[in-house]
N, C-alpha and C positions, 0 to 999 in steps of 0.2 A: 365479755366474759371469757374467762380461761377455762379451758376443758382439756382433760388428759385424754388421750385417744383411747385408753384402756376403759373409758366410761361409755361402753356400748350403749346404755339405756338412754342416756342423754344425745348420743350422736345418732341413733337410729330415727330420731325425728327432726334432726337439723337438716334441712333441705341444701343450704351451702354445701355442707359437709358430704352429703351423699352424692352431690353433683360432683364434687372434687374427687370422690372415690371412684364415680363411673369414668371420669376423664383421666384416671391415673390408675388403670388396671395392672401395671407392671410393677417391679419391685428394683430399687437401686440399693446399694450397700455402701454404708460409710464407716470408716475407720478414724479412731482419734488418736494422734500421738502427741503427748504433753512432755515438754523437755525444756531444759536451760543448758547454758553453755554450749551453744551450737551443737544441740541434740546429744551431748555427752552424757547429761544427767537426766534420767527419766524422772518426771514428777507424778506423783500418786496424789489421790484425793483432789483432782481437779473435778469441780463439779460441772457437767455439760448438760445444756438444755438445748434441744431440737424443736422448733416450733415453726407454725405457718399461720398468718393470718387469713381465715377463710370465712368470708361475709364479714358480721360484726364480732367473730369470736377469735380467739387466738387458741390454736389447737396444740397442745404438747404432744409430740409423737414420742420423744425419748427423754428421760431424765436419769442420770446416773454419774458415776466418778470413775476416774481413771484407776487402774489398778497399781500394783508395785512397779511394773514395767512401763508405767505412763501411757497405758493403751486402753482404749475401749473397741473391741472387734464386733464386727457383724451387726450394726445397726441397720435393719431394714426399713426403708422408707418407701412410700407409693411414688411412682413416676408413670409418665405416660407408656403407651404400648412400645414394645420393641420395633425398631424399624425392620422393614421386610427385605431390603435390598440396598446396595450401595449408593443408589441415586436419591434415596429418601435423605432429607435433612434431619438429624436427631432432634426431638423435642425434650426440652429440660423442665423439670420443676424446681423452683426455688424454695429454700428453706432459711430461717434464720437459726444461727447457733450461738450460744452464749457459753462462755468459758469463765469459770470464777474460781480463784485460788485465795482463800481467806488468809494464810499467813502472810502473804506479800501485798494484800489488797488489790490483786491483779483481777481485771475485768475487762473482756473484749468479746465484741460482737463480730460475726462473720456472716456472709452471705454464701450459702452453698447451692450449687447446682447439680441435680442428679438426672441422669436418663436410665431407661431400663436395662438391666443386666450388666450395669458398669458398676465397678467398686471404686471409691475414692477414697484419699487418705488426707485428713484435715490436719495439718501441723499446727500445734500452738506452742509458740515459743514464751515461756514464763521468764521475765526479766525482773531480778530483785529490786526492790526500792532502795536507792542509794541516795544518802544525804551528803551532798558535797559541802565541804567547808573552805571558805576562802581565806586565805593568808597572805599576809603582805610580802614583799621581796625578801624580807628576812626570815621567812617562816614562821612569824607569829600570828 
């Protein structure tokens, strides 16, 4: 079943989700930057979905579109607790990110890893669909 994280009524009785939240009391921040032409052209209206398979369900933690600057800022996601000292190894939580851009039939999946109090940027490079035409040696 696909469940949006905003559906608190459904999730409060989901034992797998409640266990996940108890194991991920921290917060990490994700930023999306969608562009083309080696980051020269920002791409707006790229649909972004951030989800995670928890138990038998897929939880959608974020769904939105990039703005005119090709950005989505400040996506907050649950992560494990913050490390207490430099000797601890950071623990990450992995999420699935899907990027869709309809005008060029672009679709790509990413796996992202977040740890507490860390902000990451996911760059999405939209490449145009180009149809190549074969010509003979005379240019025909």
